[in-house]
DOMI-358799 format. One line per 5 residues: number of its first residue (from 0); for each residue x negated, y negated, z of N, C-alpha, C. Coordinates in Angstrom, 1 decimal, m for minus. Each point is the difference from the previous one (the first is absolute). Layout:
residues N
NUM	X Y Z X Y Z X Y Z  ...
This chain:
residues 295
0	10.5 22.2 0.5 1.0 m0.9 m0.3 0.3 m0.4 1.1  0.1 m0.9 0.4 0.6 m0.6 1.0 1.1 m1.2 m0.4  1.0 m0.6 0.6 1.1 m0.3 0.2 m0.2 m1.9 1.0  m0.3 m0.5 m0.7 m0.9 m1.2 0.2 1.7 m1.3 0.4  m0.2 m1.3 0.7 0.7 m1.3 m0.6 m1.1 m1.1 1.0
5	m0.1 m0.6 m1.0 m0.8 m1.3 0.6 2.1 m1.2 0.2  m0.7 m0.4 1.2 1.4 m1.0 m0.3 m0.3 m2.0 0.4  m0.2 m0.1 m0.8 0.1 m1.7 0.0 m0.3 m1.2 m1.2  m0.9 m0.4 m0.4 0.2 m1.6 m1.0 m1.4 1.1 m1.0  1.0 m0.7 m1.2 m0.4 0.8 m0.9 m0.1 m2.3 m1.1
10	m1.2 m0.3 0.0 0.0 m1.3 m1.0 m1.2 m0.4 m0.7  0.0 m1.0 m0.4 m1.8 m0.1 m0.8 m0.5 m1.2 0.8  m1.0 0.8 0.0 m1.7 m1.1 0.0 m0.3 m0.6 0.0  0.6 m1.2 m0.4 m0.8 m1.0 m1.4 m1.5 m0.7 1.2  m1.2 0.2 m1.1 m1.4 m0.1 0.1 0.6 m1.6 m0.4
15	m1.5 m0.6 m0.2 0.1 m1.6 m0.8 m0.3 0.5 m1.4  m0.2 0.8 m0.3 m0.5 0.3 m1.7 1.0 1.0 m0.2  1.0 1.0 0.3 0.4 1.3 m0.5 1.1 0.1 0.9  0.8 0.7 m0.3 0.7 1.0 1.3 0.1 1.6 m0.2  0.8 0.6 1.2 m0.2 1.4 0.0 1.1 0.3 1.1
20	0.5 1.6 m0.3 0.8 0.2 1.0 m0.5 0.5 1.2  0.9 m0.4 0.8 m0.7 0.4 1.3 1.1 m0.2 1.1  m0.1 m0.1 1.2 0.5 0.4 0.9 m0.6 1.0 0.7  m0.3 0.1 1.6 m0.6 1.1 0.6 0.9 1.5 0.1  1.0 0.0 0.4 0.7 1.1 m1.0 0.3 0.3 m1.0
25	m0.2 m1.1 m0.6 0.1 0.5 m1.7 m1.3 0.8 m0.5  m0.9 m0.3 0.7 m1.3 0.6 m0.4 m0.3 1.1 0.9  0.6 0.1 0.7 0.2 1.5 1.2 0.5 0.7 m1.1  0.9 0.4 m0.4 1.7 1.0 m0.7 m1.3 m0.1 m1.5  m0.8 m0.8 m0.6 0.0 m0.1 m1.4 m1.1 1.4 0.0
30	m1.4 0.3 1.5 m1.3 0.3 0.0 0.5 0.7 0.6  1.0 0.4 0.7 0.6 1.4 0.5 0.5 0.6 m0.9  0.3 m0.4 m1.2 0.5 0.2 m1.7 m1.5 1.0 0.0  m0.2 m1.0 m0.4 m1.6 0.3 m1.0 m0.2 1.2 0.6  m0.3 0.8 1.4 m0.7 0.2 1.5 0.4 1.5 m1.3
35	1.5 0.4 m0.1 1.2 1.1 m0.6 0.8 0.1 1.2  0.2 m0.3 0.5 1.7 m0.2 1.1 1.5 m0.9 m0.8  1.0 0.0 0.5 0.8 0.0 m0.7 0.6 m1.6 0.9  m0.3 m1.4 m0.7 0.0 m0.5 0.8 1.1 m1.4 m0.1  1.1 m0.1 1.2 0.7 m0.3 m0.4 m0.1 m1.9 0.6
40	0.7 m0.6 m0.5 m0.8 m1.8 m0.3 1.7 m0.5 0.4  0.2 m0.5 1.4 1.1 m0.7 0.9 0.0 m1.7 m0.2  0.1 0.0 m1.2 0.0 m1.9 0.2 1.0 m0.9 m1.4  m0.3 m0.8 m0.1 1.0 m0.8 0.0 m0.3 m1.0 m1.0  0.2 m0.4 m1.4 m0.3 m1.3 m0.2 0.9 m0.9 m0.6
45	m0.2 m1.0 m0.2 0.7 m1.6 m0.8 0.4 1.3 m1.3  1.8 m0.8 m0.4 0.4 m0.1 m1.8 m0.1 m0.7 m0.5  m2.1 m0.1 m0.2 m0.2 m0.5 m1.4 m1.0 0.3 m0.6  m1.4 m0.8 m0.4 m0.6 0.6 m1.0 m1.1 0.8 1.3  m0.6 m0.4 0.2 m1.2 m0.1 1.3 0.4 1.7 0.1
50	1.2 0.0 0.5 0.1 1.2 0.7 0.5 1.3 m1.1  0.8 m0.7 m1.2 m0.4 1.2 m1.3 m0.5 0.6 m0.5  m1.8 m0.7 0.2 m1.3 m0.1 0.3 m0.4 1.2 0.2  0.5 m0.4 1.7 m0.9 0.4 1.1 0.2 1.5 m0.5  1.8 0.5 m0.3 0.0 1.2 m0.1 m0.3 1.4 m1.1
55	m0.3 m1.6 m1.8 m0.6 0.9 m0.5 m1.1 0.4 m0.1  m1.1 m0.8 0.7 m0.8 0.3 0.7 m0.8 1.2 0.5  1.3 0.1 1.0 m0.4 1.6 1.1 0.6 1.1 m1.0  0.8 m0.5 m0.4 1.0 1.0 m1.3 m1.5 0.6 m0.6  m0.3 m1.1 m0.7 m1.8 0.4 m0.7 m1.1 0.8 0.4
60	0.8 m0.1 1.8 m1.6 0.9 0.5 m0.2 1.5 0.0  2.2 0.4 0.1 0.2 0.8 0.2 0.8 m0.2 1.0  0.2 m1.1 1.1 0.9 m0.1 1.5 0.8 0.2 m0.3  0.5 0.6 0.5 1.6 0.0 0.4 0.6 m1.7 0.2  1.2 m0.2 m0.7 1.0 m1.4 m0.1 0.8 0.6 1.0
65	0.6 0.4 0.8 1.5 1.2 m0.3 0.3 m1.4 1.5  m0.9 0.2 0.9 0.5 m0.8 0.8 0.1 m1.3 0.2  m1.0 m1.0 m0.9 0.3 m1.1 0.2 1.1 m0.9 m0.7  0.4 m1.1 1.4 1.7 m0.1 0.0 m0.5 m1.9 m0.7  1.0 m0.3 0.0 m0.1 m1.1 m0.7 1.7 m1.0 0.5
70	m0.6 m1.3 0.1 0.5 m0.7 0.9 0.3 m0.9 m1.0  1.4 m1.2 m0.5 0.2 0.2 m0.2 m0.2 m2.0 m0.3  0.0 m0.6 1.3 m0.4 m0.4 0.7 m1.5 m0.9 0.6  m0.5 0.1 m0.1 m1.5 0.6 1.0 m1.1 0.5 m1.1  m1.0 m1.2 m0.3 m0.8 0.0 m0.6 m1.0 2.0 0.4
75	m0.1 0.3 m1.4 m1.8 0.8 0.0 m1.4 m0.7 0.5  m0.9 0.6 1.3 m0.5 0.0 1.1 m0.9 m0.7 m1.0  m1.0 m1.0 0.8 m1.3 m0.8 m0.7 m0.7 m0.3 1.3  m1.7 0.7 m0.9 m0.9 m0.7 1.5 m1.1 m0.7 m0.8  m0.5 m0.9 m0.1 m1.2 m0.3 m0.2 m1.1 m0.3 0.9
80	m1.1 0.5 m0.7 m1.4 1.2 0.3 m1.5 m0.8 m0.3  m0.4 m0.6 0.9 m0.9 m0.9 m0.1 m1.6 1.1 0.9  m0.5 m0.5 m0.9 m2.0 1.1 0.0 m0.2 m0.9 1.1  m0.4 0.1 1.6 m1.4 m0.4 m0.2 m1.6 0.2 0.0  m1.0 m0.8 0.3 m1.4 0.6 m0.5 m0.5 1.4 0.6
85	1.1 0.0 1.1 m0.7 1.5 0.5 0.9 1.1 m0.6  1.1 m0.4 m1.6 0.7 1.0 m0.4 0.8 m0.2 1.4  0.6 0.1 0.8 1.5 0.1 0.7 1.4 m0.7 m0.8  0.8 0.3 m0.3 0.5 m0.1 m0.1 1.5 m1.4 0.9  0.3 m0.7 m0.4 1.0 m0.5 0.5 1.6 0.2 m0.3
90	0.9 m0.3 0.7 2.0 m0.2 m1.0 0.7 m0.9 0.9  0.5 m0.5 m1.7 1.3 m1.0 1.0 1.0 0.5 m0.5  0.8 0.8 0.9 1.7 1.3 m0.9 0.6 m1.3 0.7  0.6 m0.1 m1.7 1.5 m0.7 0.2 0.8 0.5 0.4  0.6 m0.5 0.1 2.1 0.3 0.4 0.9 m1.6 0.0
95	1.1 1.0 m0.3 1.1 1.2 m0.1 m1.0 0.9 m0.3  m0.4 1.8 0.0 0.1 1.1 m1.5 1.0 0.4 m0.4  m0.2 0.9 m0.5 1.0 1.0 m0.3 m0.4 1.2 0.4  m1.2 0.3 1.0 0.1 1.4 0.9 0.2 m0.4 1.5  0.5 m1.4 0.2 0.3 0.1 1.2 1.8 0.0 0.6
100	0.5 0.6 m1.1 0.9 1.6 m0.1 0.2 0.6 m0.1  m0.9 0.3 0.3 0.6 2.3 m0.6 0.7 m0.1 1.0  0.8 1.3 m1.1 1.1 1.2 0.4 m0.4 0.9 0.5  1.0 0.7 0.2 m0.5 1.1 m0.3 1.4 1.1 m0.3  0.4 m1.2 m1.1 0.9 0.9 m0.4 0.4 1.4 m0.5
105	m1.3 m0.8 m1.8 m0.3 1.6 m0.2 m1.1 0.8 0.3  m0.3 0.4 1.1 m0.7 0.9 0.5 1.0 1.1 1.1  0.3 1.1 m1.3 0.8 1.0 0.8 m0.8 0.7 0.9  0.9 0.7 0.8 0.1 0.1 1.4 m2.0 1.4 0.2  1.1 1.1 m1.1 m1.3 1.3 m0.9 m1.1 m0.6 0.4
110	0.2 m1.2 m1.4 m2.1 m0.3 0.2 m0.5 m0.4 1.5  0.8 m0.7 0.7 m0.6 m0.7 1.1 0.4 1.2 0.1  m0.2 1.3 0.6 m0.2 1.2 1.3 m1.7 0.9 m1.0  0.5 m0.5 m1.6 m1.2 0.9 m0.5 m1.3 m0.8 m0.3  m0.2 m2.0 1.3 m1.0 0.2 m0.3 m1.3 m0.1 0.6
115	m1.3 0.1 m0.2 m1.0 1.1 0.8 m0.7 m1.5 0.5  0.3 m1.4 m1.2 m0.8 m0.8 1.3 0.7 m1.5 m0.8  0.0 m0.5 1.5 0.9 m1.6 m0.5 m0.9 m1.1 0.2  m0.5 m1.0 m0.9 m0.8 m0.8 0.1 0.3 m1.2 m0.2  m0.7 m1.2 1.3 0.9 m0.8 0.2 m1.2 m1.3 m0.1
120	0.9 m1.3 0.1 m1.4 m0.7 0.4 0.8 m1.9 0.9  m1.2 m0.6 0.5 1.2 m0.8 1.3 0.3 m0.4 m0.9  m0.1 m0.8 m1.3 0.5 m1.3 m0.3 1.9 0.0 m0.5  m0.4 1.1 m0.7 1.8 0.0 m0.5 0.8 0.7 1.2  m0.8 m0.3 1.2 1.4 m0.3 1.0 0.4 m1.6 0.7
125	m0.4 m1.2 m1.0 0.1 m0.6 0.1 1.4 m1.0 0.5  0.7 0.8 m1.1 1.8 m0.3 0.0 0.1 1.4 0.7  1.6 m0.2 0.3 0.8 0.8 1.2 0.2 0.6 m1.2  0.4 0.4 m0.7 1.0 0.7 m0.6 m0.8 1.4 m0.6  m1.5 m1.0 m0.6 m1.4 1.7 m0.5 0.1 0.3 1.2
130	0.2 m0.5 1.2 m0.8 0.5 1.5 1.6 1.0 m0.1  0.7 m0.2 0.2 1.3 1.1 1.1 m0.7 1.2 m1.9  0.1 0.0 m1.1 0.0 0.9 m0.6 m1.3 0.8 0.4  m2.1 m0.2 m0.3 m0.2 0.6 0.5 m0.1 0.9 1.5  0.9 m0.7 1.5 m0.3 0.0 0.9 1.9 2.1 m0.3
135	0.8 m0.6 m1.3 0.8 1.0 m0.5 m0.6 1.3 0.3  m1.3 0.0 m1.6 m0.4 0.7 m0.6 m0.8 0.2 1.3  m0.9 0.2 0.6 m1.0 0.5 1.1 0.9 1.0 1.6  1.1 m0.8 0.0 1.1 1.0 1.2 0.3 1.0 m0.8  0.0 m0.1 m1.6 1.6 1.1 m0.9 m1.5 1.5 m0.3
140	m0.6 m0.3 m0.5 m1.7 0.5 0.0 m0.2 1.2 0.6  m0.2 1.2 m0.4 0.0 1.5 0.6 m2.0 0.0 1.8  0.1 0.1 0.3 m1.0 0.0 1.3 m1.4 0.2 m0.7  0.3 0.4 m0.7 m1.8 0.9 m0.7 0.3 m1.1 m1.1  0.3 m0.7 m0.4 m0.5 m1.5 m0.7 m0.9 m0.7 0.0
145	m1.1 m0.5 m0.5 m1.4 m0.9 0.1 0.4 m1.2 0.2  0.2 m0.9 1.1 0.3 m1.2 0.2 m0.9 m0.8 m0.4  m0.8 m1.1 m1.5 m1.3 m0.1 0.2 0.3 m2.1 0.5  m0.2 0.1 m0.1 0.4 m2.2 1.1 m1.7 m0.1 m0.6  0.0 m1.2 m0.4 m0.9 m1.6 m0.6 0.5 m1.2 0.7
150	m0.5 m0.2 0.5 0.6 m0.9 0.4 m1.1 m1.6 m0.6  0.9 m0.9 m0.2 m0.7 m0.5 m1.4 0.6 m1.1 1.1  m1.1 m0.5 0.5 0.9 m1.5 1.0 m0.9 m0.9 m1.2  0.6 m1.1 m0.6 0.4 m0.9 m1.3 1.0 m1.0 1.0  m0.2 m0.9 0.9 0.7 m1.6 0.2 0.0 m0.9 m0.6
155	1.3 m0.2 m0.3 0.2 0.2 1.3 1.3 0.8 1.0  0.3 0.8 m1.0 0.1 1.4 m0.3 0.1 1.7 1.0  m0.7 m0.9 1.7 0.1 1.1 0.4 0.5 m0.3 1.8  0.7 1.3 0.8 0.6 m0.2 0.2 m0.6 1.6 1.2  0.3 m0.4 1.5 m1.1 1.2 0.6 0.7 1.4 0.3
160	1.2 m0.9 0.3 0.8 1.3 1.2 1.0 0.5 m2.1  m0.2 0.4 m0.7 0.3 0.4 m1.3 m1.0 1.1 0.1  m1.2 m0.9 m0.5 m1.4 0.3 m0.8 m0.3 1.6 2.0  0.0 m0.5 1.1 m0.2 1.1 1.0 1.0 0.8 0.2  1.1 m0.2 m0.3 1.3 0.9 m0.6 m0.7 0.8 m1.5
165	0.1 m0.4 m0.7 m0.2 1.3 m1.2 m0.9 0.4 0.4  m1.8 0.1 0.6 m0.9 0.3 0.4 m0.1 1.7 0.3  1.7 m0.5 1.2 0.3 0.8 0.4 0.6 2.3 m0.7  0.8 m1.3 m0.7 0.8 0.8 m1.2 m1.4 1.3 m0.7  m1.1 m1.1 0.1 m0.8 1.0 m0.8 m1.5 0.6 0.2
170	m0.1 0.8 m0.8 m0.5 1.3 0.1 m1.5 m0.8 m0.7  m0.3 m0.7 m1.2 m1.3 m0.3 m0.3 0.0 m1.8 0.2  m0.5 m1.2 0.3 m0.5 m0.6 m0.3 m1.1 m1.0 0.4  0.3 m0.8 m1.8 m1.5 m0.3 m0.8 0.0 m1.7 0.9  m0.9 0.0 m0.1 m0.2 m1.9 0.6 m1.1 m0.1 m0.8
175	m0.4 m1.6 m0.2 m1.6 0.1 0.5 m0.1 m0.9 1.6  m1.2 m0.6 m0.6 m0.4 m0.6 1.1 0.6 m1.4 0.3  0.4 m0.8 0.0 0.4 m0.8 0.8 1.5 m0.1 0.4  0.4 1.6 m0.7 1.9 0.9 0.1 m0.2 0.6 1.3  m2.0 0.2 0.5 m0.6 1.0 0.3 m0.2 m0.6 2.3
180	m0.7 m1.6 m0.5 0.4 m0.4 0.9 1.8 m0.4 0.9  0.3 m0.7 m0.9 1.5 m1.0 m0.5 1.2 1.1 0.9  m0.3 1.6 m0.2 0.3 0.8 0.4 m0.4 m0.2 1.7  m0.9 0.5 0.4 m0.8 0.3 0.9 0.2 m1.2 0.6  0.0 m0.9 0.2 0.6 m1.5 0.9 1.6 0.4 m0.2
185	0.8 0.5 m0.9 1.7 m0.2 1.1 m0.3 1.6 0.7  m1.1 0.9 0.0 0.6 0.7 1.0 m0.7 0.2 1.3  m1.2 m1.5 m0.1 m0.6 m0.4 1.0 m0.7 1.2 0.3  m1.5 0.0 m1.5 m0.8 1.6 0.1 m0.9 m0.7 m1.0  m1.2 0.1 m0.4 m1.4 0.1 0.4 m0.5 0.9 m1.5
190	1.5 0.9 m0.1 m0.4 1.4 m0.8 1.4 0.7 m0.3  0.5 m0.9 m1.0 1.6 0.6 m1.0 0.7 1.1 0.5  m1.6 0.8 m0.7 0.0 1.4 m0.7 0.4 0.7 0.8  m0.7 m0.7 1.3 m0.1 0.7 1.5 1.1 0.3 1.0  0.7 m0.4 m0.7 1.4 m0.8 1.3 1.3 0.2 m1.0
195	m0.5 0.8 m1.0 1.6 0.2 m0.6 m0.8 2.0 0.2  m1.0 0.1 0.0 m0.4 1.5 m0.1 0.4 0.5 1.1  m0.3 m1.5 1.1 0.6 1.4 2.0 1.9 0.2 m0.5  0.3 m1.0 m0.7 1.8 0.7 0.0 0.0 0.7 m1.0  m0.3 0.3 m0.8 0.1 0.6 m1.3 m0.7 0.8 m0.5
200	m1.3 1.4 0.5 m1.3 0.1 m0.5 0.4 1.0 m1.2  1.8 m0.1 m0.5 m0.1 0.7 m2.0 m0.5 m1.3 m0.8  0.4 m1.4 0.4 m0.5 m0.8 m0.5 m1.8 0.4 m0.8  m0.1 m0.9 m1.6 m1.1 m0.3 m0.5 0.1 m1.4 0.0  m1.6 m0.9 0.1 0.3 m1.5 m0.1 m0.9 0.0 m0.8
205	0.1 m1.1 m1.5 m0.7 0.2 m1.3 m1.0 m1.9 0.6  m1.3 m0.2 0.0 0.1 m1.4 0.4 m0.8 m0.2 m1.7  0.1 m0.8 m0.5 m0.5 m0.1 m1.4 m1.3 m1.4 0.8  m1.1 0.2 m1.4 m1.2 m1.2 1.4 m0.9 m0.5 m1.9  1.3 m0.3 m0.9 m0.8 m0.6 m1.1 m1.0 1.0 m0.6
210	m0.7 m1.5 m0.7 m1.7 0.8 m0.1 m0.6 0.8 1.2  0.2 0.8 0.8 m0.9 0.2 0.8 1.0 1.6 0.3  1.0 0.4 m1.3 0.8 1.4 m0.1 1.4 0.1 1.3  m0.1 1.4 0.7 1.1 m0.1 0.6 m0.2 0.8 1.1  1.1 m0.3 1.2 0.1 0.7 1.4 0.9 1.3 0.3
215	0.0 1.1 1.1 1.4 0.5 0.3 m0.8 0.3 1.6  2.1 m0.1 m0.1 m0.2 0.3 1.6 0.7 0.9 0.6  0.7 1.2 0.1 0.1 1.2 0.6 m0.1 0.5 1.3  1.3 1.1 0.2 m0.6 0.5 0.9 m1.4 0.5 0.6  m0.3 1.2 m1.3 m0.9 0.3 m0.6 m1.5 m0.6 0.5
220	m0.1 m1.0 m0.4 m1.2 m0.9 m0.5 0.1 m1.2 m0.5  m0.8 m0.6 m0.1 m0.6 m1.4 m0.5 m0.8 0.2 m1.5  0.6 m0.6 m0.8 m0.9 0.8 m1.5 m0.2 m1.3 m0.8  m1.4 0.0 m0.4 m0.4 m1.4 m0.7 0.1 0.4 m1.6  0.0 m1.5 m0.8 m0.4 0.8 m1.9 m0.8 m1.3 m0.4
225	m1.0 m0.3 m0.6 m0.6 m1.2 m0.4 1.1 m0.2 m2.1  m0.3 m0.7 0.3 0.8 m0.3 m1.4 m1.0 0.2 m1.5  0.6 0.7 m0.6 m1.3 0.6 m1.3 m0.3 m1.7 m0.6  m0.6 0.2 m1.3 m0.6 m1.2 m1.2 1.7 m0.2 m0.6  m0.5 m0.9 m0.6 1.1 m0.8 m0.5 m0.5 m0.5 m1.4
230	0.9 0.2 m1.1 m0.5 m0.5 m1.4 1.0 m0.4 m0.9  m0.4 m0.4 m0.9 1.2 m1.3 m1.0 0.0 m0.8 0.9  1.3 m1.2 m0.6 0.6 m1.3 0.8 1.3 0.4 0.1  m0.4 0.8 0.9 2.0 0.0 1.4 m0.1 m2.0 0.7  1.5 0.7 0.1 0.4 m1.0 0.0 0.4 0.4 1.9
235	m0.5 0.9 0.5 0.4 0.9 1.2 1.2 0.1 1.0  1.1 m0.9 m1.1 1.7 0.7 0.6 0.3 0.8 0.0  1.0 0.4 1.2 m0.1 0.9 m0.4 m0.2 1.6 0.8  m1.7 m0.5 0.0 m1.1 1.0 0.9 1.0 0.7 1.2  0.3 m0.9 0.8 0.2 0.8 1.4 1.7 1.2 m0.9
240	0.6 m0.7 m1.0 1.0 0.7 m0.2 m0.4 2.2 m0.7  m0.5 m0.5 m0.2 m1.0 0.9 m1.0 m0.3 0.6 1.0  m1.0 m0.3 0.8 m0.7 1.2 0.5 1.3 1.2 1.2  1.4 m1.3 0.6 0.3 0.4 1.0 0.6 1.0 m0.4  0.7 m0.1 m2.1 0.5 1.0 m0.5 m1.1 1.4 m0.4
245	m1.0 m0.4 0.1 m1.0 1.1 0.0 0.0 0.7 0.8  0.2 m0.7 1.1 0.3 0.9 1.8 0.6 0.7 m0.2  1.5 0.0 0.1 1.5 0.0 0.4 0.0 1.3 m1.4  m0.5 m0.2 m0.6 0.2 2.1 m0.9 m1.4 0.6 0.5  m0.9 m0.3 0.6 m1.3 0.9 0.2 1.4 0.4 2.4
250	m0.3 m1.2 0.5 1.0 0.2 1.0 1.2 1.6 m1.0  0.9 m0.4 m0.4 0.9 1.3 m0.3 m0.6 1.3 m0.8  m1.4 m0.1 m0.3 m0.2 0.9 m0.9 m0.8 1.2 1.2  0.0 m0.3 1.4 m0.7 0.0 1.1 m1.7 m0.4 m0.1  m0.7 m0.3 m1.0 m1.4 m0.4 0.4 m0.4 m0.5 1.1
255	m1.2 0.9 0.4 m1.0 m0.6 0.6 m0.3 m1.6 1.1  0.0 m0.5 0.5 m0.1 m1.5 0.6 m0.3 m0.6 m0.1  m1.9 0.6 m0.6 m0.8 m1.2 0.0 0.6 0.8 m2.1  m0.5 1.3 m0.4 0.5 m0.3 m1.2 0.8 m1.4 m0.8  1.3 0.3 0.9 1.2 m1.6 m0.7 m0.8 m0.8 0.2
260	m1.0 m1.0 0.8 m0.9 m0.6 0.2 m0.8 m0.4 m1.2  m0.5 0.6 m0.3 m1.2 m0.2 m1.1 0.8 0.2 m1.4  0.9 1.0 m0.3 0.5 m0.1 m1.3 1.4 m1.2 m0.1  0.3 m0.6 0.7 0.7 m1.2 0.1 m1.0 m1.0 m0.3  m1.0 0.2 1.5 m1.0 m1.6 m0.4 m0.2 0.5 m1.9
265	m0.1 0.4 m0.5 m0.1 m0.2 m1.0 0.4 m0.2 m1.0  1.9 0.4 m0.2 0.6 m0.2 m1.3 0.1 m1.5 0.0  m0.1 m0.7 2.0 0.0 m1.5 m0.1 m1.3 m0.7 m0.6  m1.3 1.3 0.1 m0.7 m1.2 m1.2 0.2 0.3 m1.3  0.3 0.6 m1.2 0.8 0.3 m0.8 1.0 m1.1 0.1
270	1.0 m0.3 0.0 0.5 m0.8 0.0 m0.1 m1.6 0.3  m1.0 m0.1 0.9 m0.7 m0.8 0.3 m0.6 m0.9 m1.4  m0.3 0.9 m0.6 m1.2 m0.8 m1.3 0.7 0.2 m0.9  1.9 m0.3 0.0 0.8 m0.3 m0.4 0.7 m1.2 m0.3  0.6 m0.2 m0.4 1.5 m1.8 m0.7 0.9 0.5 0.5
275	1.0 m0.5 1.4 1.7 0.0 0.5 m0.5 1.2 1.0  1.1 0.4 0.7 0.5 1.4 0.6 0.5 0.8 m0.9  0.0 0.7 m0.7 0.2 0.8 m1.0 m1.0 0.3 m1.5  m0.8 m0.1 0.8 m0.5 0.4 m1.6 m0.1 1.5 m0.8  m0.7 0.4 m1.3 0.8 1.3 m0.7 m1.6 0.4 1.1
280	1.2 1.4 0.4 m1.2 1.2 1.1 m0.2 1.2 m1.2  m1.2 0.8 0.0 m0.4 1.3 m0.7 1.2 1.4 0.8  0.0 0.4 m0.8 1.1 1.2 0.1 m0.7 1.3 0.9  m1.7 m0.3 0.7 m0.7 0.6 0.0 m1.4 m0.5 1.0  1.3 m1.9 0.7 m0.9 m0.2 0.7 m0.2 0.4 1.3
285	0.8 1.7 0.9 m0.2 0.5 1.2 m0.7 1.1 0.1  0.1 0.0 m1.4 m1.5 1.6 m1.0 m1.3 m0.5 0.5  m0.4 m0.6 m1.3 m1.1 m1.3 0.3 m0.5 m0.8 1.5  1.2 m0.7 1.0 m0.9 m0.2 1.0 m0.5 1.3 1.3  0.6 0.4 m0.3 0.1 1.6 1.2 m1.3 0.5 m0.7
290	m0.5 0.3 m1.3 m1.2 0.5 m0.7 m1.1 m0.7 0.3  0.2 m1.7 m0.1 m1.2 m1.4 0.6 m0.3 0.5 1.6  1.2 0.4 1.2 m0.3 0.2 0.8 m0.3 1.6 0.6  m0.8 0.8 m1.1 m0.3 1.4 0.0 m1.4 m0.2 m0.6  m0.3 m1.6 m0.7 m1.3 0.4 m0.2 m1.1 m1.2 1.0
């Protein structure tokens, strides 16, 4: 069992007909828990019904909530989600929100030193308090702690210098196609991954390709994996978070690169078939995926 910490927003994803618990770091923490890790979620909610309901939901799923802080002045986060004709979600991120004010007051130095991985995304750095808290965690963690960065470019909350700095501090960087090209523009290159690896060959860059699957750049080579079929009536929210959680789990377990992509894509396909970013996950999901992989 590995100890992981997911830093950032926990909130409600509000759809036209229903709402579901979400937030990229919260989704990631949930899936790391489902995959058998000691998963810590460091976030903040408001002193309101929305916040209480989120905590109750996470507890019902077995996710620890000891490090979810409560702000008496700011509301629990909400995101309005719309799905287009291509099943691609778009988001309206409401502010201010309690997760803009995450501190490290309830995080012990012993916990930080024990972490095998810290996972974070760019959105939760839009305000200085949370940005400073993440910087403290990254600088205080052990040198062999895996630092996993999900580049979530959500206009208007895009800080070029902050994102490039977080890329430098990270071991694993996940981007989608739009983010890949935007970072390439910033680095003045046609291939952002090659430029990043040129400066630090130890990094792993993951490129998610939507319905086409995913790809991975490392100093050892380039890998691609087609997407797997999706069943059910899922809403595709949180699929990238589920993919990254499985990817992180498999990296920590020393899985081979080509197997990591394949199993992570299978896991993402399962989540894409369900509603919301935190659906129920069968306890034997990894064994099932490995069995399918050997067929």
